[in-house]
N, CA, C and O atoms as a Tripos MOL2 file, in Angstrom:
@<TRIPOS>MOLECULE
protein
  300   299    75     0     0
PROTEIN
NO_CHARGES

@<TRIPOS>ATOM
      1 N         -84.3000  -77.9590  -65.7890 N.3       1 MET1
      2 CA        -85.4690  -78.4120  -66.5340 C.3       1 MET1
      3 C         -86.3090  -77.1940  -66.8980 C.2       1 MET1
      4 O         -86.4950  -76.3050  -66.0670 O.2       1 MET1
      5 N         -86.8090  -77.1420  -68.1060 N.am      2 SER2
      6 CA        -87.5920  -75.9880  -68.5400 C.3       2 SER2
      7 C         -89.0230  -76.0790  -68.0140 C.2       2 SER2
      8 O         -89.4850  -77.1420  -67.6010 O.2       2 SER2
      9 N         -89.7080  -74.9390  -68.0420 N.am      3 ASP3
     10 CA        -91.0880  -74.8910  -67.5620 C.3       3 ASP3
     11 C         -92.0780  -75.3770  -68.6230 C.2       3 ASP3
     12 O         -93.2380  -75.6570  -68.3200 O.2       3 ASP3
     13 N         -91.6120  -75.4730  -69.8610 N.am      4 GLU4
     14 CA        -92.5000  -75.9000  -70.9300 C.3       4 GLU4
     15 C         -92.7090  -77.4070  -70.8750 C.2       4 GLU4
     16 O         -91.8030  -78.1790  -70.5610 O.2       4 GLU4
     17 N         -93.9290  -77.7890  -71.1900 N.am      5 VAL5
     18 CA        -94.2750  -79.2060  -71.2220 C.3       5 VAL5
     19 C         -94.6090  -79.5470  -72.6690 C.2       5 VAL5
     20 O         -95.3030  -78.7850  -73.3420 O.2       5 VAL5
     21 N         -94.1300  -80.6650  -73.1400 N.am      6 SER6
     22 CA        -94.3340  -81.0420  -74.5350 C.3       6 SER6
     23 C         -95.8120  -81.3010  -74.8320 C.2       6 SER6
     24 O         -96.6230  -81.5310  -73.9340 O.2       6 SER6
     25 N         -96.1240  -81.2550  -76.1160 N.am      7 GLU7
     26 CA        -97.4990  -81.4950  -76.5370 C.3       7 GLU7
     27 C         -97.9220  -82.9270  -76.1990 C.2       7 GLU7
     28 O         -99.0710  -83.1700  -75.8310 O.2       7 GLU7
     29 N         -97.0050  -83.8540  -76.3250 N.am      8 GLN8
     30 CA        -97.2950  -85.2490  -75.9840 C.3       8 GLN8
     31 C         -97.6400  -85.3900  -74.5010 C.2       8 GLN8
     32 O         -98.5390  -86.1480  -74.1360 O.2       8 GLN8
     33 N         -96.9190  -84.6580  -73.6490 N.am      9 GLU9
     34 CA        -97.2020  -84.6930  -72.2110 C.3       9 GLU9
     35 C         -98.5820  -84.1070  -71.9150 C.2       9 GLU9
     36 O         -99.3070  -84.6340  -71.0710 O.2       9 GLU9
     37 N         -98.9580  -83.0090  -72.6090 N.am     10 TRP10
     38 CA       -100.2820  -82.4170  -72.4030 C.3      10 TRP10
     39 C        -101.3880  -83.3720  -72.8280 C.2      10 TRP10
     40 O        -102.4200  -83.4770  -72.1660 O.2      10 TRP10
     41 N        -101.1610  -84.0670  -73.9430 N.am     11 LYS11
     42 CA       -102.1650  -85.0420  -74.3930 C.3      11 LYS11
     43 C        -102.3220  -86.1720  -73.3820 C.2      11 LYS11
     44 O        -103.4350  -86.6150  -73.1010 O.2      11 LYS11
     45 N        -101.1990  -86.6300  -72.8410 N.am     12 ARG12
     46 CA       -101.2430  -87.6980  -71.8430 C.3      12 ARG12
     47 C        -101.9940  -87.2360  -70.5930 C.2      12 ARG12
     48 O        -102.8050  -87.9800  -70.0400 O.2      12 ARG12
     49 N        -101.7240  -86.0200  -70.1570 N.am     13 ARG13
     50 CA       -102.4050  -85.4740  -68.9700 C.3      13 ARG13
     51 C        -103.8950  -85.2940  -69.2290 C.2      13 ARG13
     52 O        -104.7170  -85.6190  -68.3730 O.2      13 ARG13
     53 N        -104.2490  -84.7750  -70.4070 N.am     14 PHE14
     54 CA       -105.6570  -84.5820  -70.7480 C.3      14 PHE14
     55 C        -106.3950  -85.9160  -70.7390 C.2      14 PHE14
     56 O        -107.4970  -86.0200  -70.2000 O.2      14 PHE14
     57 N        -105.7700  -86.9540  -71.3510 N.am     15 PHE15
     58 CA       -106.3800  -88.2840  -71.3870 C.3      15 PHE15
     59 C        -106.5570  -88.8320  -69.9720 C.2      15 PHE15
     60 O        -107.5790  -89.4450  -69.6640 O.2      15 PHE15
     61 N        -105.5660  -88.6120  -69.1140 N.am     16 MET16
     62 CA       -105.6430  -89.1060  -67.7440 C.3      16 MET16
     63 C        -106.7800  -88.4270  -66.9790 C.2      16 MET16
     64 O        -107.5270  -89.0920  -66.2610 O.2      16 MET16
     65 N        -106.9160  -87.1030  -67.1280 N.am     17 LEU17
     66 CA       -108.0020  -86.3940  -66.4530 C.3      17 LEU17
     67 C        -109.3600  -86.8430  -66.9730 C.2      17 LEU17
     68 O        -110.2920  -87.0370  -66.1930 O.2      17 LEU17
     69 N        -109.4760  -87.0100  -68.2830 N.am     18 ALA18
     70 CA       -110.7390  -87.4640  -68.8620 C.3      18 ALA18
     71 C        -111.0870  -88.8670  -68.3660 C.2      18 ALA18
     72 O        -112.2400  -89.1430  -68.0370 O.2      18 ALA18
     73 N        -110.1020  -89.7390  -68.3120 N.am     19 LEU19
     74 CA       -110.3300  -91.1000  -67.8380 C.3      19 LEU19
     75 C        -110.7700  -91.1090  -66.3680 C.2      19 LEU19
     76 O        -111.6560  -91.8760  -65.9920 O.2      19 LEU19
     77 N        -110.1550  -90.2610  -65.5430 N.am     20 LEU20
     78 CA       -110.5640  -90.1710  -64.1370 C.3      20 LEU20
     79 C        -112.0020  -89.6990  -64.0120 C.2      20 LEU20
     80 O        -112.7720  -90.2410  -63.2190 O.2      20 LEU20
     81 N        -112.3660  -88.6890  -64.7950 N.am     21 ARG21
     82 CA       -113.7310  -88.1650  -64.7190 C.3      21 ARG21
     83 C        -114.7520  -89.1870  -65.1850 C.2      21 ARG21
     84 O        -115.8030  -89.3430  -64.5620 O.2      21 ARG21
     85 N        -114.4560  -89.8840  -66.2720 N.am     22 VAL22
     86 CA       -115.3880  -90.8900  -66.7870 C.3      22 VAL22
     87 C        -115.5100  -92.0600  -65.8070 C.2      22 VAL22
     88 O        -116.6110  -92.5630  -65.5800 O.2      22 VAL22
     89 N        -114.4000  -92.4920  -65.2300 N.am     23 SER23
     90 CA       -114.4770  -93.6010  -64.2690 C.3      23 SER23
     91 C        -115.2710  -93.1870  -63.0260 C.2      23 SER23
     92 O        -116.0140  -93.9940  -62.4680 O.2      23 SER23
     93 N        -115.1180  -91.9480  -62.5980 N.am     24 GLY24
     94 CA       -115.9110  -91.4670  -61.4680 C.3      24 GLY24
     95 C        -117.3930  -91.4420  -61.7890 C.2      24 GLY24
     96 O        -118.2210  -91.8110  -60.9570 O.2      24 GLY24
     97 N        -117.7290  -91.0050  -63.0000 N.am     25 LEU25
     98 CA       -119.1270  -90.9760  -63.4190 C.3      25 LEU25
     99 C        -119.7080  -92.3830  -63.4850 C.2      25 LEU25
    100 O        -120.8280  -92.6190  -63.0310 O.2      25 LEU25
    101 N        -118.9520  -93.3120  -64.0480 N.am     26 LEU26
    102 CA       -119.4290  -94.7010  -64.1270 C.3      26 LEU26
    103 C        -119.6060  -95.3130  -62.7430 C.2      26 LEU26
    104 O        -120.5440  -96.0760  -62.5130 O.2      26 LEU26
    105 N        -118.7090  -94.9790  -61.8260 N.am     27 MET27
    106 CA       -118.8300  -95.4990  -60.4680 C.3      27 MET27
    107 C        -120.0730  -94.9140  -59.7780 C.2      27 MET27
    108 O        -120.7700  -95.6120  -59.0420 O.2      27 MET27
    109 N        -120.3380  -93.6250  -60.0270 N.am     28 MET28
    110 CA       -121.5330  -93.0170  -59.4510 C.3      28 MET28
    111 C        -122.7990  -93.6640  -60.0110 C.2      28 MET28
    112 O        -123.7370  -93.9440  -59.2650 O.2      28 MET28
    113 N        -122.8260  -93.9010  -61.3250 N.am     29 LEU29
    114 CA       -123.9880  -94.5550  -61.9270 C.3      29 LEU29
    115 C        -124.1690  -95.9660  -61.3880 C.2      29 LEU29
    116 O        -125.2950  -96.3900  -61.1300 O.2      29 LEU29
    117 N        -123.0720  -96.6960  -61.2160 N.am     30 ALA30
    118 CA       -123.1610  -98.0340  -60.6380 C.3      30 ALA30
    119 C        -123.7290  -97.9640  -59.2240 C.2      30 ALA30
    120 O        -124.5260  -98.8160  -58.8300 O.2      30 ALA30
    121 N        -123.3230  -96.9520  -58.4610 N.am     31 GLY31
    122 CA       -123.8540  -96.7810  -57.1100 C.3      31 GLY31
    123 C        -125.3480  -96.5200  -57.1060 C.2      31 GLY31
    124 O        -126.0770  -97.0460  -56.2650 O.2      31 GLY31
    125 N        -125.8020  -95.7010  -58.0540 N.am     32 VAL32
    126 CA       -127.2420  -95.4270  -58.1490 C.3      32 VAL32
    127 C        -128.0020  -96.6980  -58.5170 C.2      32 VAL32
    128 O        -129.0370  -97.0000  -57.9220 O.2      32 VAL32
    129 N        -127.4900  -97.4380  -59.4930 N.am     33 PHE33
    130 CA       -128.1650  -98.6700  -59.8940 C.3      33 PHE33
    131 C        -128.1680  -99.7060  -58.7790 C.2      33 PHE33
    132 O        -129.1790 -100.3720  -58.5590 O.2      33 PHE33
    133 N        -127.0610  -99.8510  -58.0780 N.am     34 ILE34
    134 CA       -126.9940 -100.8250  -56.9850 C.3      34 ILE34
    135 C        -127.8920 -100.4030  -55.8330 C.2      34 ILE34
    136 O        -128.5530 -101.2420  -55.2200 O.2      34 ILE34
    137 N        -127.9230  -99.1170  -55.5370 N.am     35 GLY35
    138 CA       -128.7120  -98.6400  -54.4070 C.3      35 GLY35
    139 C        -130.2020  -98.6030  -54.6470 C.2      35 GLY35
    140 O        -130.9820  -98.8090  -53.7180 O.2      35 GLY35
    141 N        -130.6170  -98.3430  -55.8850 N.am     36 MET36
    142 CA       -132.0360  -98.1070  -56.1410 C.3      36 MET36
    143 C        -132.7600  -99.2320  -56.8690 C.2      36 MET36
    144 O        -133.9900  -99.2680  -56.8920 O.2      36 MET36
    145 N        -132.0040 -100.1470  -57.4610 N.am     37 THR37
    146 CA       -132.6730 -101.2140  -58.2090 C.3      37 THR37
    147 C        -132.3600 -102.5630  -57.5700 C.2      37 THR37
    148 O        -131.5770 -102.6550  -56.6240 O.2      37 THR37
    149 N        -132.9700 -103.5780  -58.0930 N.am     38 GLY38
    150 CA       -132.7210 -104.9340  -57.6140 C.3      38 GLY38
    151 C        -131.5850 -105.5910  -58.3850 C.2      38 GLY38
    152 O        -131.5880 -106.8090  -58.5670 O.2      38 GLY38
    153 N        -130.6290 -104.8190  -58.8330 N.am     39 LEU39
    154 CA       -129.5300 -105.3370  -59.6440 C.3      39 LEU39
    155 C        -128.7000 -106.3660  -58.8910 C.2      39 LEU39
    156 O        -128.3540 -107.4050  -59.4550 O.2      39 LEU39
    157 N        -128.3770 -106.1050  -57.6460 N.am     40 VAL40
    158 CA       -127.5520 -107.0050  -56.8470 C.3      40 VAL40
    159 C        -128.4040 -107.8190  -55.8800 C.2      40 VAL40
    160 O        -128.1950 -109.0200  -55.7090 O.2      40 VAL40
    161 N        -129.3510 -107.1580  -55.2620 N.am     41 LYS41
    162 CA       -130.1880 -107.7910  -54.2440 C.3      41 LYS41
    163 C        -131.6040 -107.2370  -54.4070 C.2      41 LYS41
    164 O        -131.7660 -106.0380  -54.6300 O.2      41 LYS41
    165 N        -132.6100 -108.0650  -54.3030 N.am     42 PRO42
    166 CA       -133.9760 -107.5400  -54.4160 C.3      42 PRO42
    167 C        -134.2270 -106.4270  -53.3920 C.2      42 PRO42
    168 O        -133.9480 -106.5890  -52.2040 O.2      42 PRO42
    169 N        -134.7410 -105.3300  -53.8570 N.am     43 GLY43
    170 CA       -134.9970 -104.1930  -52.9790 C.3      43 GLY43
    171 C        -133.8500 -103.1900  -52.9530 C.2      43 GLY43
    172 O        -133.9860 -102.1110  -52.3760 O.2      43 GLY43
    173 N        -132.7410 -103.5280  -53.5620 N.am     44 GLY44
    174 CA       -131.6050 -102.6060  -53.6140 C.3      44 GLY44
    175 C        -130.7420 -102.6790  -52.3730 C.2      44 GLY44
    176 O        -131.1120 -103.2720  -51.3590 O.2      44 GLY44
    177 N        -129.5870 -102.0610  -52.4820 N.am     45 MET45
    178 CA       -128.6370 -101.9850  -51.3600 C.3      45 MET45
    179 C        -128.2550 -100.5130  -51.1790 C.2      45 MET45
    180 O        -127.2150 -100.0830  -51.6770 O.2      45 MET45
    181 N        -129.0850  -99.7350  -50.4710 N.am     46 PRO46
    182 CA       -128.8620  -98.2980  -50.3800 C.3      46 PRO46
    183 C        -127.5100  -97.9050  -49.7880 C.2      46 PRO46
    184 O        -126.8990  -96.9450  -50.2560 O.2      46 PRO46
    185 N        -127.0350  -98.6110  -48.7860 N.am     47 VAL47
    186 CA       -125.7660  -98.2410  -48.1420 C.3      47 VAL47
    187 C        -124.6070  -98.4240  -49.1150 C.2      47 VAL47
    188 O        -123.7550  -97.5440  -49.2430 O.2      47 VAL47
    189 N        -124.5750  -99.5610  -49.7970 N.am     48 ALA48
    190 CA       -123.5110  -99.8050  -50.7680 C.3      48 ALA48
    191 C        -123.5970  -98.8080  -51.9170 C.2      48 ALA48
    192 O        -122.5700  -98.3480  -52.4170 O.2      48 ALA48
    193 N        -124.8020  -98.4740  -52.3340 N.am     49 GLY49
    194 CA       -124.9820  -97.4970  -53.4020 C.3      49 GLY49
    195 C        -124.4780  -96.1250  -53.0130 C.2      49 GLY49
    196 O        -123.8190  -95.4580  -53.8100 O.2      49 GLY49
    197 N        -124.7780  -95.6970  -51.8060 N.am     50 ILE50
    198 CA       -124.3210  -94.3820  -51.3320 C.3      50 ILE50
    199 C        -122.8000  -94.3440  -51.2500 C.2      50 ILE50
    200 O        -122.1830  -93.3450  -51.6160 O.2      50 ILE50
    201 N        -122.1980  -95.4240  -50.7730 N.am     51 VAL51
    202 CA       -120.7380  -95.4780  -50.6820 C.3      51 VAL51
    203 C        -120.1210  -95.3570  -52.0750 C.2      51 VAL51
    204 O        -119.1620  -94.6080  -52.2600 O.2      51 VAL51
    205 N        -120.6570  -96.0800  -53.0490 N.am     52 LEU52
    206 CA       -120.1240  -96.0010  -54.4110 C.3      52 LEU52
    207 C        -120.3230  -94.6160  -55.0230 C.2      52 LEU52
    208 O        -119.4470  -94.1280  -55.7360 O.2      52 LEU52
    209 N        -121.4510  -93.9840  -54.7560 N.am     53 VAL53
    210 CA       -121.6840  -92.6360  -55.2790 C.3      53 VAL53
    211 C        -120.6710  -91.6580  -54.6880 C.2      53 VAL53
    212 O        -120.1290  -90.8240  -55.4130 O.2      53 VAL53
    213 N        -120.4110  -91.7460  -53.4020 N.am     54 ILE54
    214 CA       -119.4430  -90.8470  -52.7610 C.3      54 ILE54
    215 C        -118.0340  -91.0820  -53.2900 C.2      54 ILE54
    216 O        -117.3190  -90.1290  -53.5980 O.2      54 ILE54
    217 N        -117.6310  -92.3450  -53.3970 N.am     55 ILE55
    218 CA       -116.2970  -92.6530  -53.9210 C.3      55 ILE55
    219 C        -116.1840  -92.2050  -55.3760 C.2      55 ILE55
    220 O        -115.1450  -91.6830  -55.7810 O.2      55 ILE55
    221 N        -117.2350  -92.4020  -56.1620 N.am     56 GLY56
    222 CA       -117.2240  -91.9560  -57.5550 C.3      56 GLY56
    223 C        -117.1290  -90.4530  -57.6820 C.2      56 GLY56
    224 O        -116.4460  -89.9440  -58.5710 O.2      56 GLY56
    225 N        -117.8170  -89.7270  -56.7900 N.am     57 ALA57
    226 CA       -117.7380  -88.2620  -56.8150 C.3      57 ALA57
    227 C        -116.3330  -87.7880  -56.4630 C.2      57 ALA57
    228 O        -115.8110  -86.8630  -57.0860 O.2      57 ALA57
    229 N        -115.7350  -88.4100  -55.4860 N.am     58 ILE58
    230 CA       -114.3580  -88.0460  -55.1200 C.3      58 ILE58
    231 C        -113.4150  -88.3570  -56.2800 C.2      58 ILE58
    232 O        -112.5500  -87.5500  -56.6190 O.2      58 ILE58
    233 N        -113.5880  -89.5230  -56.8800 N.am     59 ASP59
    234 CA       -112.7410  -89.9370  -57.9940 C.3      59 ASP59
    235 C        -112.9100  -89.0220  -59.2040 C.2      59 ASP59
    236 O        -111.9290  -88.7020  -59.8740 O.2      59 ASP59
    237 N        -114.1150  -88.6070  -59.4850 N.am     60 GLY60
    238 CA       -114.3750  -87.8190  -60.6800 C.3      60 GLY60
    239 C        -114.2190  -86.3250  -60.5240 C.2      60 GLY60
    240 O        -114.0440  -85.6230  -61.5200 O.2      60 GLY60
    241 N        -114.2780  -85.8110  -59.2990 N.am     61 ILE61
    242 CA       -114.2350  -84.3590  -59.1020 C.3      61 ILE61
    243 C        -112.9960  -83.9240  -58.3310 C.2      61 ILE61
    244 O        -112.2840  -83.0230  -58.7730 O.2      61 ILE61
    245 N        -112.7310  -84.5390  -57.2070 N.am     62 VAL62
    246 CA       -111.6680  -84.0700  -56.3090 C.3      62 VAL62
    247 C        -110.2820  -84.4950  -56.7860 C.2      62 VAL62
    248 O        -109.3580  -83.6820  -56.7750 O.2      62 VAL62
    249 N        -110.1210  -85.7370  -57.1990 N.am     63 VAL63
    250 CA       -108.8000  -86.2390  -57.5980 C.3      63 VAL63
    251 C        -108.2260  -85.4650  -58.7930 C.2      63 VAL63
    252 O        -107.0440  -85.1240  -58.7610 O.2      63 VAL63
    253 N        -109.0100  -85.1690  -59.8560 N.am     64 PRO64
    254 CA       -108.4310  -84.3700  -60.9390 C.3      64 PRO64
    255 C        -107.9610  -82.9760  -60.5040 C.2      64 PRO64
    256 O        -106.9820  -82.4610  -61.0430 O.2      64 PRO64
    257 N        -108.6400  -82.3710  -59.5480 N.am     65 ILE65
    258 CA       -108.2200  -81.0530  -59.0550 C.3      65 ILE65
    259 C        -106.8520  -81.1540  -58.3890 C.2      65 ILE65
    260 O        -105.9680  -80.3400  -58.6570 O.2      65 ILE65
    261 N        -106.6760  -82.1490  -57.5230 N.am     66 PHE66
    262 CA       -105.3810  -82.3120  -56.8630 C.3      66 PHE66
    263 C        -104.2820  -82.6940  -57.8480 C.2      66 PHE66
    264 O        -103.1320  -82.2780  -57.7010 O.2      66 PHE66
    265 N        -104.6390  -83.4790  -58.8390 N.am     67 LEU67
    266 CA       -103.6620  -83.8800  -59.8420 C.3      67 LEU67
    267 C        -103.1870  -82.6740  -60.6550 C.2      67 LEU67
    268 O        -101.9930  -82.5420  -60.9260 O.2      67 LEU67
    269 N        -104.1020  -81.8040  -61.0390 N.am     68 ARG68
    270 CA       -103.7150  -80.5870  -61.7690 C.3      68 ARG68
    271 C        -102.8220  -79.6930  -60.9290 C.2      68 ARG68
    272 O        -101.8550  -79.1230  -61.4350 O.2      68 ARG68
    273 N        -103.1390  -79.5690  -59.6540 N.am     69 LYS69
    274 CA       -102.3000  -78.7520  -58.7710 C.3      69 LYS69
    275 C        -100.9060  -79.3510  -58.6430 C.2      69 LYS69
    276 O         -99.9180  -78.6190  -58.5940 O.2      69 LYS69
    277 N        -100.8200  -80.6680  -58.5900 N.am     70 ALA70
    278 CA        -99.5200  -81.3170  -58.4950 C.3      70 ALA70
    279 C         -98.7150  -81.0990  -59.7680 C.2      70 ALA70
    280 O         -97.4960  -80.9480  -59.6980 O.2      70 ALA70
    281 N         -99.3570  -81.0770  -60.9180 N.am     71 TRP71
    282 CA        -98.6580  -80.8530  -62.1770 C.3      71 TRP71
    283 C         -98.1560  -79.4230  -62.2870 C.2      71 TRP71
    284 O         -97.1160  -79.1820  -62.9010 O.2      71 TRP71
    285 N         -98.8780  -78.4660  -61.7030 N.am     72 LYS72
    286 CA        -98.4580  -77.0600  -61.7860 C.3      72 LYS72
    287 C         -97.3300  -76.7290  -60.8200 C.2      72 LYS72
    288 O         -96.6040  -75.7560  -61.0230 O.2      72 LYS72
    289 N         -97.1770  -77.5280  -59.7750 N.am     73 ARG73
    290 CA        -96.1540  -77.2860  -58.7690 C.3      73 ARG73
    291 C         -94.7670  -77.5630  -59.3540 C.2      73 ARG73
    292 O         -94.5550  -78.6060  -59.9720 O.2      73 ARG73
    293 N         -93.8300  -76.6420  -59.1660 N.am     74 PRO74
    294 CA        -92.4750  -76.9130  -59.6670 C.3      74 PRO74
    295 C         -91.8030  -78.0310  -58.8740 C.2      74 PRO74
    296 O         -92.0650  -78.2180  -57.6860 O.2      74 PRO74
    297 N         -90.9410  -78.7610  -59.5540 N.am     75 GLU75
    298 CA        -90.2980  -79.9140  -58.8970 C.3      75 GLU75
    299 C         -89.1400  -79.5030  -58.0530 C.2      75 GLU75
    300 O         -88.4940  -80.3500  -57.4350 O.2      75 GLU75
@<TRIPOS>BOND
     1     1     2 1
     2     2     3 1
     3     3     4 2
     4     3     5 am
     5     5     6 1
     6     6     7 1
     7     7     8 2
     8     7     9 am
     9     9    10 1
    10    10    11 1
    11    11    12 2
    12    11    13 am
    13    13    14 1
    14    14    15 1
    15    15    16 2
    16    15    17 am
    17    17    18 1
    18    18    19 1
    19    19    20 2
    20    19    21 am
    21    21    22 1
    22    22    23 1
    23    23    24 2
    24    23    25 am
    25    25    26 1
    26    26    27 1
    27    27    28 2
    28    27    29 am
    29    29    30 1
    30    30    31 1
    31    31    32 2
    32    31    33 am
    33    33    34 1
    34    34    35 1
    35    35    36 2
    36    35    37 am
    37    37    38 1
    38    38    39 1
    39    39    40 2
    40    39    41 am
    41    41    42 1
    42    42    43 1
    43    43    44 2
    44    43    45 am
    45    45    46 1
    46    46    47 1
    47    47    48 2
    48    47    49 am
    49    49    50 1
    50    50    51 1
    51    51    52 2
    52    51    53 am
    53    53    54 1
    54    54    55 1
    55    55    56 2
    56    55    57 am
    57    57    58 1
    58    58    59 1
    59    59    60 2
    60    59    61 am
    61    61    62 1
    62    62    63 1
    63    63    64 2
    64    63    65 am
    65    65    66 1
    66    66    67 1
    67    67    68 2
    68    67    69 am
    69    69    70 1
    70    70    71 1
    71    71    72 2
    72    71    73 am
    73    73    74 1
    74    74    75 1
    75    75    76 2
    76    75    77 am
    77    77    78 1
    78    78    79 1
    79    79    80 2
    80    79    81 am
    81    81    82 1
    82    82    83 1
    83    83    84 2
    84    83    85 am
    85    85    86 1
    86    86    87 1
    87    87    88 2
    88    87    89 am
    89    89    90 1
    90    90    91 1
    91    91    92 2
    92    91    93 am
    93    93    94 1
    94    94    95 1
    95    95    96 2
    96    95    97 am
    97    97    98 1
    98    98    99 1
    99    99   100 2
   100    99   101 am
   101   101   102 1
   102   102   103 1
   103   103   104 2
   104   103   105 am
   105   105   106 1
   106   106   107 1
   107   107   108 2
   108   107   109 am
   109   109   110 1
   110   110   111 1
   111   111   112 2
   112   111   113 am
   113   113   114 1
   114   114   115 1
   115   115   116 2
   116   115   117 am
   117   117   118 1
   118   118   119 1
   119   119   120 2
   120   119   121 am
   121   121   122 1
   122   122   123 1
   123   123   124 2
   124   123   125 am
   125   125   126 1
   126   126   127 1
   127   127   128 2
   128   127   129 am
   129   129   130 1
   130   130   131 1
   131   131   132 2
   132   131   133 am
   133   133   134 1
   134   134   135 1
   135   135   136 2
   136   135   137 am
   137   137   138 1
   138   138   139 1
   139   139   140 2
   140   139   141 am
   141   141   142 1
   142   142   143 1
   143   143   144 2
   144   143   145 am
   145   145   146 1
   146   146   147 1
   147   147   148 2
   148   147   149 am
   149   149   150 1
   150   150   151 1
   151   151   152 2
   152   151   153 am
   153   153   154 1
   154   154   155 1
   155   155   156 2
   156   155   157 am
   157   157   158 1
   158   158   159 1
   159   159   160 2
   160   159   161 am
   161   161   162 1
   162   162   163 1
   163   163   164 2
   164   163   165 am
   165   165   166 1
   166   166   167 1
   167   167   168 2
   168   167   169 am
   169   169   170 1
   170   170   171 1
   171   171   172 2
   172   171   173 am
   173   173   174 1
   174   174   175 1
   175   175   176 2
   176   175   177 am
   177   177   178 1
   178   178   179 1
   179   179   180 2
   180   179   181 am
   181   181   182 1
   182   182   183 1
   183   183   184 2
   184   183   185 am
   185   185   186 1
   186   186   187 1
   187   187   188 2
   188   187   189 am
   189   189   190 1
   190   190   191 1
   191   191   192 2
   192   191   193 am
   193   193   194 1
   194   194   195 1
   195   195   196 2
   196   195   197 am
   197   197   198 1
   198   198   199 1
   199   199   200 2
   200   199   201 am
   201   201   202 1
   202   202   203 1
   203   203   204 2
   204   203   205 am
   205   205   206 1
   206   206   207 1
   207   207   208 2
   208   207   209 am
   209   209   210 1
   210   210   211 1
   211   211   212 2
   212   211   213 am
   213   213   214 1
   214   214   215 1
   215   215   216 2
   216   215   217 am
   217   217   218 1
   218   218   219 1
   219   219   220 2
   220   219   221 am
   221   221   222 1
   222   222   223 1
   223   223   224 2
   224   223   225 am
   225   225   226 1
   226   226   227 1
   227   227   228 2
   228   227   229 am
   229   229   230 1
   230   230   231 1
   231   231   232 2
   232   231   233 am
   233   233   234 1
   234   234   235 1
   235   235   236 2
   236   235   237 am
   237   237   238 1
   238   238   239 1
   239   239   240 2
   240   239   241 am
   241   241   242 1
   242   242   243 1
   243   243   244 2
   244   243   245 am
   245   245   246 1
   246   246   247 1
   247   247   248 2
   248   247   249 am
   249   249   250 1
   250   250   251 1
   251   251   252 2
   252   251   253 am
   253   253   254 1
   254   254   255 1
   255   255   256 2
   256   255   257 am
   257   257   258 1
   258   258   259 1
   259   259   260 2
   260   259   261 am
   261   261   262 1
   262   262   263 1
   263   263   264 2
   264   263   265 am
   265   265   266 1
   266   266   267 1
   267   267   268 2
   268   267   269 am
   269   269   270 1
   270   270   271 1
   271   271   272 2
   272   271   273 am
   273   273   274 1
   274   274   275 1
   275   275   276 2
   276   275   277 am
   277   277   278 1
   278   278   279 1
   279   279   280 2
   280   279   281 am
   281   281   282 1
   282   282   283 1
   283   283   284 2
   284   283   285 am
   285   285   286 1
   286   286   287 1
   287   287   288 2
   288   287   289 am
   289   289   290 1
   290   290   291 1
   291   291   292 2
   292   291   293 am
   293   293   294 1
   294   294   295 1
   295   295   296 2
   296   295   297 am
   297   297   298 1
   298   298   299 1
   299   299   300 2
@<TRIPOS>SUBSTRUCTURE
     1 MET1         2 RESIDUE 1 A MET
     2 SER2         6 RESIDUE 1 A SER
     3 ASP3        10 RESIDUE 1 A ASP
     4 GLU4        14 RESIDUE 1 A GLU
     5 VAL5        18 RESIDUE 1 A VAL
     6 SER6        22 RESIDUE 1 A SER
     7 GLU7        26 RESIDUE 1 A GLU
     8 GLN8        30 RESIDUE 1 A GLN
     9 GLU9        34 RESIDUE 1 A GLU
    10 TRP10       38 RESIDUE 1 A TRP
    11 LYS11       42 RESIDUE 1 A LYS
    12 ARG12       46 RESIDUE 1 A ARG
    13 ARG13       50 RESIDUE 1 A ARG
    14 PHE14       54 RESIDUE 1 A PHE
    15 PHE15       58 RESIDUE 1 A PHE
    16 MET16       62 RESIDUE 1 A MET
    17 LEU17       66 RESIDUE 1 A LEU
    18 ALA18       70 RESIDUE 1 A ALA
    19 LEU19       74 RESIDUE 1 A LEU
    20 LEU20       78 RESIDUE 1 A LEU
    21 ARG21       82 RESIDUE 1 A ARG
    22 VAL22       86 RESIDUE 1 A VAL
    23 SER23       90 RESIDUE 1 A SER
    24 GLY24       94 RESIDUE 1 A GLY
    25 LEU25       98 RESIDUE 1 A LEU
    26 LEU26      102 RESIDUE 1 A LEU
    27 MET27      106 RESIDUE 1 A MET
    28 MET28      110 RESIDUE 1 A MET
    29 LEU29      114 RESIDUE 1 A LEU
    30 ALA30      118 RESIDUE 1 A ALA
    31 GLY31      122 RESIDUE 1 A GLY
    32 VAL32      126 RESIDUE 1 A VAL
    33 PHE33      130 RESIDUE 1 A PHE
    34 ILE34      134 RESIDUE 1 A ILE
    35 GLY35      138 RESIDUE 1 A GLY
    36 MET36      142 RESIDUE 1 A MET
    37 THR37      146 RESIDUE 1 A THR
    38 GLY38      150 RESIDUE 1 A GLY
    39 LEU39      154 RESIDUE 1 A LEU
    40 VAL40      158 RESIDUE 1 A VAL
    41 LYS41      162 RESIDUE 1 A LYS
    42 PRO42      166 RESIDUE 1 A PRO
    43 GLY43      170 RESIDUE 1 A GLY
    44 GLY44      174 RESIDUE 1 A GLY
    45 MET45      178 RESIDUE 1 A MET
    46 PRO46      182 RESIDUE 1 A PRO
    47 VAL47      186 RESIDUE 1 A VAL
    48 ALA48      190 RESIDUE 1 A ALA
    49 GLY49      194 RESIDUE 1 A GLY
    50 ILE50      198 RESIDUE 1 A ILE
    51 VAL51      202 RESIDUE 1 A VAL
    52 LEU52      206 RESIDUE 1 A LEU
    53 VAL53      210 RESIDUE 1 A VAL
    54 ILE54      214 RESIDUE 1 A ILE
    55 ILE55      218 RESIDUE 1 A ILE
    56 GLY56      222 RESIDUE 1 A GLY
    57 ALA57      226 RESIDUE 1 A ALA
    58 ILE58      230 RESIDUE 1 A ILE
    59 ASP59      234 RESIDUE 1 A ASP
    60 GLY60      238 RESIDUE 1 A GLY
    61 ILE61      242 RESIDUE 1 A ILE
    62 VAL62      246 RESIDUE 1 A VAL
    63 VAL63      250 RESIDUE 1 A VAL
    64 PRO64      254 RESIDUE 1 A PRO
    65 ILE65      258 RESIDUE 1 A ILE
    66 PHE66      262 RESIDUE 1 A PHE
    67 LEU67      266 RESIDUE 1 A LEU
    68 ARG68      270 RESIDUE 1 A ARG
    69 LYS69      274 RESIDUE 1 A LYS
    70 ALA70      278 RESIDUE 1 A ALA
    71 TRP71      282 RESIDUE 1 A TRP
    72 LYS72      286 RESIDUE 1 A LYS
    73 ARG73      290 RESIDUE 1 A ARG
    74 PRO74      294 RESIDUE 1 A PRO
    75 GLU75      298 RESIDUE 1 A GLU
């Protein structure tokens, strides 16, 4: 197998990384809204909000880094 990756594969990878980052950002925003506003429960749910912010940060920042490293690793 050659080391070159097709343009279609690069586009697919770029879209996947962008989607992961956007979903992480949306999850973090949902965590802030749930934790700080009365969106779900009057007075907010700080614990649930913090959990969503942490999971969103991992999803949007850490997972794309590991995914890129996995793509660079030879099979």
